[in-house]
C-alpha positions, 0 to 999 in steps of 0.5 A: 482523594483523586489526583490533581485539583479535579480529584480533590474537588470531585468528592467535595462538590455536587451539581446540587451545590448552590455556591462554589467552594473556593480553596487555597492552592497552598492548602491543597498542595500541603494536604498530606492526604492529597497525592503529589501532583507536579502541575499543582505545585507549578500553578502555585509557583505561577501565582495562582492561589485559589481554586474551585471545582464546578461539577457538571452532568450532561446525559450521563457524563459527569465531570469537574471543571477546575477554575483558578484565581490569583492569590490576591483575589477577593473571596467576596468577589469570587463568591458573587452570584453573577460570577458563580452563574458564569462559572456554572454555565461555562462548566455546563458548556464544557461538559456538553462539548465533551458529551458531544465529542464522545457521542460523535466518537461512538457514532463514528465507531458504530458507522465503521462497524456497520460498514464492516458488517455490510461488507462481510454480509455482501462478501458472504452473499457473493461467495454463496452465489459464486459457489452456487453458480460454479456448481451449476456450471460444473453440472451443465458442462459435465453433462454436455461434455460427456456425449461430445467426448464419447462421440470424438473417441468413436470418430478418432480413436487413440493414436490416430486422433493425436497424429491428426491434431499434431499434423494440422498444427504443424501444417498451420505453422508451415503456412505461417499461422496466419501471420503477416511477414515482416516488411522487406529491407530497403534496397539501399540498406541491403546493398550496404549490408552486403558490401559491409559484411563482404569487406569485413569478412575479407579483412578478417580472412586476410588477417587469419591467413597472415597469422596462420603463415606467421605461426606455421598454421598453429593459430588462426581466427575462428571465422564462424562467430564473426559471421554471426557478428557481422550479420547482426551489425549490418542487418539488425542495427537497431537490435539491442544485441547489435549495440557497441557495448553488447557486441564488444563485450560479447566478443571479448567474453567469447574469446576468453 
């Protein structure tokens, strides 16, 4: 016998049976040939004393629906024709639902597989078309390029062609490469940059001369980096390198 109540009733029932076969739950659980199943013992402790299995067969799907009744239920009441018709009808409904769910699952899998197959076919077709297109383009381009290359090689042989192309490129860069120059700086900002840079450099030169006098020309400030620093501070104020954190940390790292 199989496991559980369904396994117990599976070999004992048939869809051609007229009456349902009711068994005591205790008889099933104490059957030495029946595999131990915890759910059966829990149902017995819950007060369910009788069980029956009603088979169904829907479009090739076969199974058993287990019904349970209380220990005090009358077998005559359970065996009434109306009750048995009710149980068998519900067993067929449950079987139909199971068969429908399995059919939907198989249909979904078939649709997914068909979608995957269509994608694979489309990919193969596109790949073949792209290969054919690439080969045709390569053939046409190779046929068109050969006379052009031969004609250019005759017109500008060797080094003369390279010098001419580089000269044209440099001349284009000198002319600005068709780029618009940036807008001029406002007059007020230009005056502020001039005055600020001049005063800052004057202060630094004064400090450098004082340090040089005090140390007998042993130490002095290197003013070159500060010139670039002041240019950034007074001329390129919005630039990231002109921000206080970058400017201060950069000067400290360059000094160390």
